[in-house]
PASEMAR-241101 format. One record per residue (C-alpha): z, y, x; residue number from 1; residue in three letters. Coordinates in pm, 1 decimal, padded with zeros to 6 digits. Layout:
% residues N
- Z, Y, X, NUM, ALA
...
END
This chain:
% residues 211
- -00000.8, 00035.3, 00001.6, 1, MET
- -00120.3, 00315.8, 00166.4, 2, LYS
- 00178.0, 00580.3, 00219.1, 3, LYS
- 00218.8, 00943.7, 00203.6, 4, LEU
- 00227.3, 01085.2, 00557.6, 5, LEU
- 00460.5, 01397.0, 00569.2, 6, PRO
- 00351.6, 01639.1, 00863.5, 7, LEU
- 00465.2, 01990.6, 00960.0, 8, ILE
- 00178.5, 02206.3, 01143.8, 9, ALA
- 00099.7, 02577.0, 01105.0, 10, LEU
- -00247.0, 02605.8, 01048.4, 11, LEU
- -00484.1, 02837.7, 01255.9, 12, LEU
- -00847.9, 02901.4, 01169.5, 13, PHE
- -01073.7, 03128.6, 01396.6, 14, ALA
- -01431.7, 03126.1, 01310.9, 15, ALA
- -01745.0, 03240.6, 01572.2, 16, CYS
- -02030.3, 03467.4, 01420.6, 17, HIS
- -02412.7, 03422.4, 01486.8, 18, ASP
- -02685.4, 03612.2, 01301.0, 19, ASP
- -02942.7, 03383.2, 01386.0, 20, GLU
- -02741.9, 03052.2, 01253.7, 21, TYR
- -02742.2, 02961.2, 00920.3, 22, HIS
- -02414.9, 02757.5, 00806.8, 23, TYR
- -02424.4, 02476.2, 00618.4, 24, PRO
- -02328.2, 02506.9, 00228.1, 25, PRO
- -01959.1, 02385.5, 00329.5, 26, VAL
- -01646.5, 02450.4, 00089.7, 27, ARG
- -01277.5, 02477.8, 00236.9, 28, LEU
- -01052.9, 02305.9, 00060.9, 29, GLU
- -00721.0, 02119.0, 00051.4, 30, PHE
- -00766.1, 01739.5, 00013.6, 31, LEU
- -00550.6, 01406.9, -00005.0, 32, THR
- -00757.4, 01200.4, 00303.2, 33, ALA
- -00673.8, 00811.1, 00321.0, 34, THR
- -00734.5, 00689.4, 00683.3, 35, THR
- -00828.9, 00330.6, 00785.6, 36, GLY
- -00671.7, 00076.6, 01018.5, 37, SER
- -00839.5, 00244.6, 01302.6, 38, ASP
- -00643.6, 00595.4, 01200.1, 39, GLY
- -01002.1, 00741.0, 01121.8, 40, ALA
- -01042.4, 00939.7, 00741.0, 41, LEU
- -01218.2, 00739.3, 00567.9, 42, HIS
- -01237.7, 00897.3, 00237.9, 43, SER
- -01110.4, 01225.6, 00071.5, 44, VAL
- -01007.3, 01276.7, -00285.3, 45, LEU
- -01042.8, 01676.5, -00416.2, 46, THR
- -00839.4, 01805.4, -00622.9, 47, ASP
- -01114.1, 01812.7, -00907.3, 48, ASN
- -01024.3, 01455.3, -00920.8, 49, GLY
- -01359.7, 01356.5, -00687.6, 50, GLN
- -01321.1, 01103.6, -00447.9, 51, SER
- -01561.5, 01068.7, -00169.8, 52, PHE
- -01644.7, 00853.5, 00122.1, 53, ALA
- -01642.5, 01029.0, 00465.9, 54, VAL
- -01956.2, 00977.3, 00588.0, 55, LEU
- -01909.4, 01183.9, 00944.3, 56, GLU
- -01632.8, 01359.1, 01099.6, 57, ASP
- -01723.5, 01599.9, 01330.2, 58, ALA
- -01352.0, 01636.5, 01408.7, 59, SER
- -01308.1, 01291.6, 01525.5, 60, ASN
- -00944.0, 01309.4, 01364.8, 61, THR
- -00746.7, 01023.0, 01491.1, 62, ARG
- -00373.5, 00962.1, 01290.9, 63, THR
- -00143.7, 00711.4, 01158.9, 64, THR
- -00368.0, 00398.9, 01021.6, 65, PRO
- -00372.4, 00290.0, 00660.5, 66, ASP
- -00157.8, 00673.6, 00516.2, 67, THR
- -00235.1, 00919.8, 00280.9, 68, LEU
- -00237.0, 01241.4, 00420.4, 69, LEU
- -00285.9, 01617.1, 00285.6, 70, ARG
- -00586.4, 01823.3, 00463.7, 71, ILE
- -00713.7, 02130.7, 00482.2, 72, VAL
- -01048.0, 02098.6, 00538.8, 73, SER
- -01436.3, 02259.0, 00607.5, 74, ASN
- -01684.7, 02006.2, 00410.8, 75, TYR
- -01999.0, 01959.0, 00266.3, 76, GLU
- -02132.2, 01707.6, 00024.8, 77, GLN
- -02419.5, 01512.8, 00134.9, 78, GLN
- -02473.6, 01233.4, -00112.3, 79, THR
- -02310.3, 01178.1, -00460.2, 80, ASP
- -02044.8, 00952.2, -00289.7, 81, ASN
- -02037.6, 01087.2, 00048.4, 82, GLY
- -01897.3, 01431.0, 00259.0, 83, VAL
- -01926.7, 01547.7, 00581.1, 84, LYS
- -01626.8, 01682.9, 00775.1, 85, LEU
- -01655.3, 01970.8, 00994.3, 86, TYR
- -01286.9, 02067.1, 01084.9, 87, ALA
- -00954.0, 01947.4, 00946.5, 88, VAL
- -00629.8, 02022.0, 00986.1, 89, ALA
- -00293.4, 01864.0, 00835.4, 90, ALA
- -00110.9, 02059.9, 00529.8, 91, ALA
- 00216.8, 02110.3, 00515.0, 92, VAL
- 00324.9, 01864.0, 00315.2, 93, ALA
- 00647.0, 01718.2, 00301.8, 94, PRO
- 00847.3, 01610.2, 00003.0, 95, LEU
- 01092.7, 01830.2, -00131.3, 96, PRO
- 01415.8, 01770.5, -00056.4, 97, ARG
- 01792.3, 01908.2, -00156.5, 98, PRO
- 01969.1, 02169.9, 00058.2, 99, ALA
- 02219.7, 01917.8, 00179.6, 100, ALA
- 01992.2, 01693.5, 00342.4, 101, SER
- 01874.3, 01962.3, 00605.3, 102, PHE
- 02126.3, 01904.3, 00877.5, 103, PRO
- 02094.9, 02293.3, 01027.4, 104, GLU
- 02122.3, 02405.4, 00664.8, 105, GLY
- 01854.7, 02597.9, 00481.8, 106, VAL
- 01628.7, 02856.2, 00707.2, 107, LYS
- 01507.3, 03141.6, 00482.2, 108, ARG
- 01253.5, 03344.0, 00742.2, 109, SER
- 01049.5, 03509.1, 00578.5, 110, PRO
- 00663.5, 03445.1, 00436.2, 111, ALA
- 00439.8, 03659.0, 00222.2, 112, SER
- 00239.9, 03419.0, -00019.3, 113, VAL
- -00082.1, 03535.8, -00025.4, 114, THR
- -00234.9, 03252.2, -00305.7, 115, SER
- -00060.9, 02977.5, -00543.4, 116, ILE
- -00215.7, 02715.3, -00752.4, 117, TRP
- -00179.6, 02396.1, -00871.1, 118, MET
- -00394.3, 02108.4, -00750.9, 119, GLY
- -00402.8, 01735.2, -00833.1, 120, LEU
- -00049.2, 01647.7, -00862.9, 121, ASN
- 00012.9, 01941.5, -00561.9, 122, TYR
- 00116.6, 02318.2, -00546.8, 123, LEU
- -00100.1, 02439.7, -00328.0, 124, ASN
- 00068.9, 02772.5, -00115.6, 125, ILE
- -00143.2, 03026.9, 00141.7, 126, LEU
- 00092.8, 03170.7, 00335.2, 127, LEU
- 00065.5, 03485.2, 00585.7, 128, ASP
- 00311.0, 03437.3, 00869.2, 129, VAL
- 00385.6, 03713.5, 01135.3, 130, LYS
- 00409.7, 03538.4, 01421.2, 131, ALA
- 00382.5, 03577.3, 01813.2, 132, GLN
- 00424.3, 03278.2, 02041.7, 133, ASP
- 00681.2, 02999.4, 01905.5, 134, LYS
- 00660.3, 02730.3, 01676.7, 135, ARG
- 00764.4, 02762.3, 01274.8, 136, HIS
- 00886.1, 02484.1, 01127.4, 137, SER
- 00823.0, 02479.8, 00730.3, 138, PHE
- 00951.8, 02243.4, 00408.6, 139, GLY
- 01040.9, 02281.7, 00038.4, 140, PHE
- 01389.5, 02282.0, -00074.9, 141, VAL
- 01487.8, 02112.8, -00443.8, 142, GLU
- 01715.1, 02366.3, -00539.8, 143, GLU
- 01706.5, 02228.1, -00887.7, 144, GLU
- 01593.5, 01916.8, -01099.4, 145, ASN
- 01735.5, 01874.5, -01451.4, 146, THR
- 01624.0, 01719.2, -01772.6, 147, LEU
- 01731.4, 01862.5, -02112.7, 148, ASP
- 01790.9, 01540.9, -02341.9, 149, PRO
- 01815.0, 01727.1, -02642.2, 150, VAL
- 01467.8, 01924.6, -02605.6, 151, ALA
- 01299.1, 01693.5, -02376.4, 152, GLY
- 01210.7, 01889.7, -02124.2, 153, THR
- 01261.9, 01907.6, -01711.6, 154, ARG
- 01312.8, 02189.4, -01493.6, 155, THR
- 01251.3, 02161.1, -01127.2, 156, VAL
- 01331.8, 02490.6, -00899.9, 157, ARG
- 01174.2, 02448.6, -00540.1, 158, LEU
- 01179.8, 02707.7, -00266.6, 159, SER
- 01030.3, 02791.8, 00084.8, 160, LEU
- 01216.9, 02641.8, 00382.6, 161, TYR
- 01093.0, 02827.7, 00670.4, 162, HIS
- 01261.9, 02886.4, 01046.2, 163, ASP
- 01102.9, 03129.5, 01255.6, 164, ASP
- 01258.9, 02984.0, 01567.6, 165, ASN
- 01355.7, 03379.2, 01589.2, 166, GLY
- 01019.0, 03467.3, 01674.7, 167, ASP
- 00831.1, 03833.3, 01708.9, 168, ARG
- 00650.7, 03982.1, 01389.3, 169, GLN
- 00371.2, 04036.5, 01573.9, 170, ALA
- 00024.9, 03927.6, 01440.7, 171, TYR
- -00053.1, 03770.9, 01094.9, 172, SER
- -00111.0, 03416.5, 01078.1, 173, GLN
- -00238.6, 03187.2, 00795.0, 174, ARG
- -00024.8, 02874.1, 00709.2, 175, ALA
- -00165.4, 02604.4, 00408.6, 176, TYR
- 00122.3, 02442.3, 00246.5, 177, LEU
- 00083.9, 02160.8, -00052.0, 178, SER
- 00393.9, 02071.0, -00194.6, 179, ILE
- 00377.7, 01705.0, -00364.6, 180, PRO
- 00473.5, 01706.8, -00723.2, 181, LEU
- 00419.4, 01362.5, -00877.9, 182, GLN
- 00780.0, 01251.4, -00881.6, 183, SER
- 00846.4, 01532.8, -01113.6, 184, TYR
- 00563.5, 01471.8, -01337.8, 185, LEU
- 00669.7, 01222.4, -01607.5, 186, GLU
- 00454.2, 01094.5, -01875.0, 187, ALA
- 00546.3, 01284.6, -02204.3, 188, HIS
- 00781.5, 01521.9, -02027.9, 189, THR
- 00696.1, 01898.4, -02048.1, 190, PRO
- 00801.4, 02008.7, -01729.3, 191, THR
- 00815.0, 02342.8, -01583.7, 192, THR
- 00773.2, 02419.3, -01206.2, 193, ILE
- 00980.6, 02742.9, -01009.2, 194, TYR
- 00863.8, 02787.1, -00675.5, 195, PHE
- 01066.3, 03076.4, -00462.9, 196, THR
- 00989.1, 03276.2, -00150.9, 197, ALA
- 01086.8, 03593.7, 00021.3, 198, THR
- 00832.3, 03838.6, 00181.9, 199, ASP
- 00882.1, 04048.8, 00471.5, 200, TYR
- 01114.0, 04325.4, 00299.0, 201, ASN
- 01308.3, 04093.4, 00197.4, 202, GLY
- 01196.7, 04041.1, -00200.3, 203, THR
- 01214.0, 03739.9, -00347.4, 204, PRO
- 00905.1, 03679.9, -00544.6, 205, HIS
- 00932.1, 03358.3, -00804.1, 206, SER
- 00631.9, 03175.9, -00925.0, 207, TYR
- 00627.5, 02958.1, -01255.2, 208, ARG
- 00368.3, 02641.7, -01364.2, 209, PHE
- 00413.7, 02493.1, -01665.6, 210, SER
- 00256.2, 02102.4, -01760.0, 211, PHE
END
């Protein structure tokens, strides 16, 4: 059985420009990827529910064999059932955990949410992070997960774990996060999920999604 592989990464993308080069019709999206016994990416599932075989992976990504992992990729659909991957990076996609499970406590370094939207059983987040040269760590804190037996509804409150490791806020970088929500989405149970992050002005922002 495939396992979801939690990965933590700060993702940086750079682009080169050449006026005489014509780029293929590629998309940049969150994808759920499946690896084979060799650790290569064998298939991807889009947030629209479309499954594709990986015909070619120009990034030559190798990771843990026989796993599921969340990635961000530039890809081109080449056939009805196949794609070519151009660039691949791991998304920040660990399972949410209660605050007590963080051994050094919950870190609340600021970050600005650029955009946030629902994917296929995931909450996708683009963060603007100010950094210089230190490693930043991200995760998700489960603040509340309650079921109202009378109303038959569930409320989930999540927040951003961000440890900037004392980094200087020198320039902006982008981080791609994706929260796995499958464990919260029960059949026939109306669910409301809140996600909160604090920006660089010290202002907390909360986002609400209902299912």
